[in-house]
N, C-alpha and C positions, 0 to 999 in steps of 0.2 A: 922444502918441508911441509908436510900437510898442516892445516889450520886445525888446531886441536879443538878449539871451540866450535867450529864447524861441524866436526865429526860427532859432536855429542848429540845432535838433534838431525836424523835423517829426514830429507825432504823428498818429495815427489819429483820423479824425473821428468825433465821436458823433452819431448821428441821434436826433433827439426827434421824437415826435408829440404834438399837442396836440388832443384830442377836445373840441370846443367844444358845450357843452349849450345849449339855448335859453334865453335869458335869462342867459347866463352873465356872471359879473363881470368888467368891463372892467379894474379895477385888480389883479385877482388875475392875469389874462392876461398884462397888461404887467409886472407884477412878476417873472413867471417867464420871459418870453421876451427881454426887453431886455437882461438880465444876460448872457446868451448871444451877443448880437450884440456887446455891448461886449467881451466875452472875446475874441472873434474879431478885433475891431478893435486892441485893444491889444496882442494877443500876437503880430499880425502873421502868424497862421495861421487856417486853417479849422478850428478846434476843434470847432464845433458846426453842425449843419444841422438844419432843423426842417420840418415839413409839419403841415398843417391838415387835421382831419377834422371831419365832421359826421354827425348821424343821417340814414341813408338818403342819404349824399352830398349833402344838400340845403344850401342857404344859410342860415346861422345868424345870427339876430339877437341881439345882446347885450344886457345890461341898459340902456344908454343909447340903444339903437336902431340902433346901427351894424351894417350887415350883413357878414358874412364868407363868403367863398366857399371851400369846402374846395379845397386845392391836390393832394390825393390821395382816391383812392376807398377805401373801407373795406377792400376786398380786396387792396389794395395795401399790404402791411406789410413789405415785402422790406428788409433791412438796417436795420430798426427796432431801436434799442436801448432806448428809453424812451417809455411812452406816458402822458402826463399828461391825466387828466380834469379839465376846467376847470369847476368847479360853478357854480350860479346859481338863480334863483328856480323852484321846482317841479322839484327834481332827480328826484324819485320819479316824475314824470309820464313820463319818457323809458326807465324801466328795463324794456323789453320784453325778453322772453326771447333774442330773436335778438341784441340788443345785449350781454347779459350773457354770452352764449354766446362773442360775439365776443371780449370782454375775456378770458374763461377761456382761450380758445385762444391769446392772446397770452402769457398766463402760462407755458402749457405749452410755447409755442416759446421761451422764456427770455427774454421781453421784461420789462424793469423797469416796473412799473406805478405810477403816482402819481396823487395828487388833490389838488386844491386846493378850499378851502371845502367847499360841500355836494356836492362830487365824492365825498366818502367815502360818501355814502349809496348812490351808485350800485354802488359797489365792495361794499359790504355786501350788496346785494341780489343781487349776481353771486356771492356766497360766496367772494370775495377776500381778505377781511379776517380769516376764521376763523384763530385760531392766531397771529395777528400784533398787535403794538401799532400803534394808528392814533390819529390825531387828527382833529378837525373843528371847524369855527366854533363858537364858544362859543354861539351862538344854537340850533345844532341839536344840541349833545351830549346833552341830556336825550332829545330825539325818538330819538337814533340808540341810546342805551343801552336805552330801553324797547322798541324794536322788534326790538333784537339783544341780549338781555341777557347773553349768553355772550362779547361782544366785549370786548376790553381796550381802552377809549377813555381816552386821557390827555388833559390839559388843556395839553400842550406847544403851542408855535408851531408845530413840525413834529416828525414822526417818521420815521427811517429804519430800518427793520426788514427786512434782507436785501435782496430785490427789490422790497420794498413801501416807497413813499415817499408820505406825506400831510402835508399842511400845512393850517392852520387859515383860509388865505385872506388877502385883502387884502396888505399889505405884508410878510407873514410869507413869501411866496413868495420874495421877494428875499433873505431870509436863508436860506432853503433852499438857493436856487440858489448863493449865495456859498459856503455849506458845501460843495456839490458841487464847485465848481471849487476850492476848497481842496484838497479830498481828491484831485482827479484832476490838478490843475495848480499847486498850492502857494499858500501864504499871500499872497505877493507879488502875484500876478495878482489874487487875490480881493480885495485892499485896494485895487488900481488900480480895478476896477470899481465898488468901493463908495465911492470916491472921486468917481468920475464920476458916480454916482447921488446924489451929495450926501448920502450915507448913512454918516456917520462912525463909528457905533458899530453894528458888525455883532452883531446880538443872537444869543445861544444859544437852542438849542431850548427850555430850560427857562425862558426867560423869560415873563412873564405875557402872555395874551393880551388881557386887559383892564387899562386902567389902574386903579390903586387908586381906590376910591371916594372918598376924601378928595379926590383931584385932580380927578375927574369932577365933584364938587360944589364946586370952587374953594376947597378947604381948610375946608370946613365944621366946625361945631361937632361935636367928638367924639361926642356923645350922639346927635345927629342922624344921623351916620354908623351908628351902632348901629342906630337905628331903621330906617333904609333897608335895611341889610343883613338885619335881621329880615324886613323885607318881602319882599325878594327871595328868601329863603330859605324863605317862607311862602306861595307864590302859590296854591296848590291848597287846603291847610288853614289859610285865612285868619284871622289873629289880629285880636282887637278892639284898640281903641286902649288900654283898660285894661291888656290883657295886655301890649303892647308898653311901656307906661309901667312895669309892674310889673319887667320884665326889665331896663330901662335906668335905673330909678332916677329917674324924672321923674314931675311930675303931669300929669294931661291938659292943663290950662291952659299949663304951660311947654312941652309938646309942640307944642300948637297955635301958640304964639309962635315957636317956633324955625322951624317950617314957614312961617310968613307972613313971617318975617325972612329967611330964606335961599332959599326956593323959591316965594314969593308964591302959595301954595295951602294947603290944609288936609291932615292927614295922610290923612283918609278919601279925599279927591280924588286925592292922589298915589298912594294904594295902589291905588285903581281903575284908574288910568292905567297902571300896572305890569301889573296882571293883563290888562286888554284888550290892551295891546301883545304880550304873551306869546301870548295868544289869536290875535291877528293874525298873528304869526310861523307859528303852527302851522296856521292856514288856508291861509297862502301855500305852505308847504313840507312839508306832511303830508297823508295820505290819510285821516287819523282822522275818524271822524263828528263833527258838529258837537255832539252831546250830550257825546262824550267830551272835547273841547275846552273845552266849557263847565266840565265837572267839574274839568278840569285847571286851569282860571282861578278856581277857587273859587266857582262858582255852582251851586247846586242845582236852579235853575228854568231850563231853555232858553230860555223866552220871556223871563224877566228879562234873561237874557244878551244876548239880540237886541236888546232895547230899550236896554241900555246901551252895546252895541257901536254901535248906529246914532247914538246921542247923540254918541259920542266920534268916529266916523269918518265919519258921513253915509250909510252904507250897512248893510244887515243882513250878518251872518256869510255867510248863504247867496248874497247878491248879492257880496259880496267874493269869495267862493271861485270863483264863475261868471266874475267878471272875471278873474282870475288866470288860470283855464284859458283863457279866451278869448285873452288875451295870449300865452300859449304857443302856442296853435293858430296865431295869427296869425304868430308867429315861424317856426314851422315851415313854413307856407305860403309865406312870403317866401323 
């Protein structure tokens, strides 16, 4: 039911733009746009309007293969209040100077700029994040800080710093938009929207992006949790099993038993899978040379890295990167 008290006093409509990057995350997109629709419906007013943009005004294919046609040309930004860059696979691949210049011009025109997930990478390359506090999806935080060491990158779900708004992606976009609705139209409407989304607990910005490791491992043994944390913290400077055991106070045999019991694998195999998964994300979302990615995953030999990667994923690192690029190109052509 519309909120009768809200319908009594019409307010100015706020215009949102969503710049959809090839391979953008559909869940990040839905989490940021649907609360706006619900706010309109529940308030009985046209509080928000939105428009879709794409690189070179072309149809954009999202992460699940669904195609979206821009509803506005890039040159048409009249009356735009906010522009959200919706990130996805290969964010750095579309960071052409013309696009970066377009984003900078929006900032100069007073448009509030936002980003979800890997969209922060594009904003960084455009120089928009300098002097601001921002956030990014946890998988990309290390890459962003390495590429732009002077940036202030937090681990928050979302950050609102003046006219800059960034969120880590996924469902954090819902919490961000609920916060914006609260600031603009009050807690009552924000809670109505949350209830309609079956989202009973609106998370604050400082909530964790990742669930606690104990929960991810289904309440595993605390010593096992310590071992897993050590492995995640040392993906490039790889620890030996003996070093891990010394730090957590277990024997090698006890550590092996814990991994078999709770994860059905060995410590060495699990550690290797973590390193290779980290490398896979770097291949998908960065332009770093394969040799540098291998070093970042703790491999001193590129050939050994390639063999391990192929055994794990069925393709070589070079083939994996070529496949990602081809998917991006197909999305742009479609």
